[in-house]
Each structure stands twice: as structure tokens, then as C-alpha cells.
TORDREN-637220 format. One record per residue: x, y, z of N, C-alpha, C, O, CB in turn; residue in three letters. Coordinates in pm, whole numbers, padded with zeros to 5 digits, always signed. Glycine has a CB too. Layout:
<rs>
XYZXYZXYZXYZXYZala;...
</rs>
This chain:
<rs>
-00915-00843-01440-00787-00820-01326-00862-00737-01235-00913-00636-01284-00631-00734-01382met;-00881-00762-01100-00887-00664-00998-00759-00621-00934-00661-00694-00938-00971-00711-00900gln;-00758-00493-00869-00629-00479-00846-00700-00342-00712-00791-00261-00720-00510-00435-01014lys;-00610-00374-00615-00621-00299-00495-00487-00228-00416-00372-00273-00409-00685-00394-00405ser;-00533-00120-00370-00419-00038-00317-00453-00026-00204-00572-00035-00174-00385+00088-00373val;-00351+00001-00106-00338-00023+00049-00239+00101+00054-00139+00106-00017-00272-00193+00110phe;-00268+00187+00131-00137+00314+00153-00192+00314+00318-00308+00309+00361-00155+00518+00036leu;-00054+00323+00394-00057+00339+00525+00066+00338+00603+00170+00308+00545-00133+00253+00569gly;+00067+00372+00745+00201+00366+00798+00177+00213+00900+00096+00192+00990+00246+00533+00894asp;+00272+00133+00846+00240-00003+00886+00400-00032+00929+00499-00024+00857+00164-00110+00754val;+00389-00072+01083+00545-00141+01156+00599-00274+01073+00546-00373+01023+00514-00206+01342pro;+00718-00226+01085+00788-00369+01002+00784-00502+01051+00845-00590+00990+00935-00361+00985pro;+00712-00531+01164+00663-00640+01201+00545-00699+01142+00543-00816+01105+00648-00628+01312asn;+00427-00604+01130+00309-00595+01076+00347-00635+00906+00295-00731+00849+00242-00438+01112arg;+00453-00537+00836+00448-00607+00724+00500-00739+00704+00468-00800+00602+00496-00540+00646val;+00579-00791+00791+00631-00921+00792+00536-01030+00796+00556-01136+00737+00713-00934+00894asp;+00434-01005+00865+00298-01075+00890+00218-01077+00751+00189-01183+00696+00207-00992+01011glu;+00184-00946+00698+00142-00926+00569+00227-01033+00465+00158-01109+00396+00164-00768+00534ile;+00315-01037+00458+00409-01102+00347+00391-01257+00389+00383-01344+00302+00588-01044+00354val;+00385-01285+00512+00346-01436+00548+00208-01449+00494+00181-01525+00401+00348-01473+00716leu;+00133-01382+00546-00053-01437+00533-00053-01437+00353-00096-01529+00284-00217-01272+00623phe;+00010-01306+00300+00022-01343+00172+00067-01429+00092+00033-01428-00026+00052-01290+00140ser;+00152-01521+00146+00218-01612+00085+00136-01736+00049+00134-01803-00054+00324-01639+00161gln;+00051-01753+00195-00027-01861+00197-00181-01838+00139-00261-01927+00113-00025-01906+00336glu;-00198-01706+00126-00326-01707+00050-00373-01674-00129-00475-01696-00195-00390-01614+00128leu;-00249-01614-00158-00221-01595-00292-00187-01706-00391-00111-01793-00349-00125-01514-00292leu;-00227-01715-00500-00193-01806-00640-00042-01750-00660-00037-01639-00715-00313-01769-00801asn;+00043-01790-00635+00184-01713-00656+00228-01739-00812+00344-01712-00843+00313-01779-00543leu;+00152-01783-00896+00132-01815-01033+00094-01713-01113+00146-01691-01222+00044-01909-01049glu;-00045-01613-01035-00098-01557-01089-00139-01389-01022-00195-01295-01079-00181-01650-01119thr;-00087-01400-00880-00142-01290-00821+00025-01212-00752+00133-01270-00736-00281-01349-00693asp;+00001-01113-00733+00107-01053-00664+00103-00922-00533+00013-00840-00519+00178-01008-00777ala;+00198-00931-00471+00180-00845-00359+00306-00760-00351+00412-00809-00313+00153-00925-00229val;+00292-00606-00393+00404-00515-00413+00398-00443-00230+00298-00412-00165+00365-00384-00573tyr;+00535-00437-00193+00528-00357-00075+00670-00265-00101+00786-00302-00119+00524-00458+00076ile;+00613-00134-00094+00713+00000-00116+00711+00066+00002+00620+00143+00031+00672+00109-00232phe;+00818+00040+00086+00870+00174+00189+00878+00300+00113+00927+00319+00001+01030+00154+00256pro;+00820+00385+00197+00836+00535+00171+00831+00633+00268+00738+00640+00348+00749+00576+00090met;+00923+00710+00267+00930+00796+00393+00860+00923+00348+00835+00943+00229+01087+00826+00450cys;+00829+01011+00450+00735+01119+00433+00797+01231+00320+00722+01279+00236+00708+01189+00584arg;+00904+01259+00325+00969+01345+00195+00930+01255+00051+00884+01309-00050+01168+01358+00213pro;+00950+01144+00059+00934+01079-00086+00779+01071-00086+00734+01104-00196+01016+00916-00110asp;+00701+01042-00011+00550+01048-00003+00483+01218-00057+00383+01243-00124+00510+01009+00178phe;+00572+01297-00003+00511+01464-00052+00540+01493-00191+00492+01584-00257+00587+01602+00035glu;+00642+01386-00237+00666+01390-00389+00620+01338-00490+00645+01366-00607+00753+01365-00414gln;+00539+01250-00442+00437+01173-00524+00353+01259-00623+00270+01337-00576+00340+01103-00427val;+00371+01249-00765+00280+01274-00860+00160+01180-00932+00171+01065-00975+00355+01309-00943lys;+00077+01240-00931-00032+01166-00981-00094+01241-01117-00096+01364-01122-00140+01151-00863ile;-00147+01153-01234-00176+01198-01326-00336+01113-01353-00349+00990-01360-00054+01189-01419val;-00437+01206-01366-00559+01142-01360-00622+01117-01216-00597+01193-01123-00543+01019-01429gly;-00709+01000-01202-00773+01003-01073-00658+00941-00956-00578+00858-00998-00921+00908-01085gln;-00653+00971-00846-00607+00920-00758-00646+00945-00611-00760+00981-00583-00504+00936-00783gly;-00572+00931-00535-00629+00941-00359-00655+01073-00351-00638+01159-00437-00512+00900-00221phe;-00706+01086-00215-00727+01174-00177-00607+01213-00073-00607+01186+00047-00847+01164-00145asp;-00494+01291-00152-00363+01303-00055-00394+01367+00085-00343+01311+00182-00245+01401-00127lys;-00473+01479+00108-00505+01486+00266-00543+01385+00342-00494+01360+00452-00598+01566+00294pro;-00642+01315+00283-00683+01216+00390-00582+01110+00433-00593+01052+00541-00802+01143+00343leu;-00489+01088+00350-00404+00968+00357-00263+01018+00424-00178+00936+00459-00382+00900+00200val;-00250+01111+00433-00128+01194+00444-00101+01174+00611+00015+01154+00645-00155+01371+00387ala;-00204+01179+00711-00220+01210+00825-00314+01109+00901-00286+01053+01007-00259+01339+00822asp;-00409+01096+00842-00531+01078+00938-00558+00918+00924-00571+00834+01013-00676+01178+00891glu;-00563+00904+00777-00622+00766+00761-00496+00649+00735-00396+00663+00664-00733+00773+00624val;-00528+00550+00801-00391+00436+00822-00393+00371+00691-00290+00332+00636-00406+00301+00959leu;-00525+00357+00634-00524+00262+00512-00636+00304+00427-00735+00348+00484-00539+00106+00551thr;-00635+00296+00291-00701+00381+00185-00712+00290+00068-00615+00259-00002-00618+00515+00148lys;-00860+00242+00046-00849+00115-00069-00881+00233-00193-00962+00325-00181-00996-00049-00050val;-00809+00210-00298-00867+00273-00422-00876+00172-00556-00921+00214-00662-00772+00402-00458ile;
</rs>
């Protein structure tokens, strides 16, 4: 099973486009897309155990990072 994670600042209308595109592309019996809205204060409280993303890179400069 392959998994990807994308983190970024996405405008609401773009999220809607991603949802629509995902519904057309995915096999809804086996695949899934999760979209979690998160404000900056919540993001700053994220805790990771083990391997994670490079928080300074994704916090301000990079709009999307694949892990």
C-alpha cells in the first residue's frame, strides 16, 4: 500500500477542486483522500514521533511537501 501526504496552504475553492478530481480519479472502494483544515496555532502544536517532515520548510516557504 502506497501513501502520500501533502501539506500546504490551499484556498477553499482549490480544496473543492481537489475533492471533485479525487472522486473521479480514485477507486472509492480501495482509495481515500483525507483533508484536514488546520490553523497556524494548531499546526505549531503538531507532535511527531519518529520520521516526519522538515517543519521549518513546510511552515512558511513550501506550499506542498510529499512525505
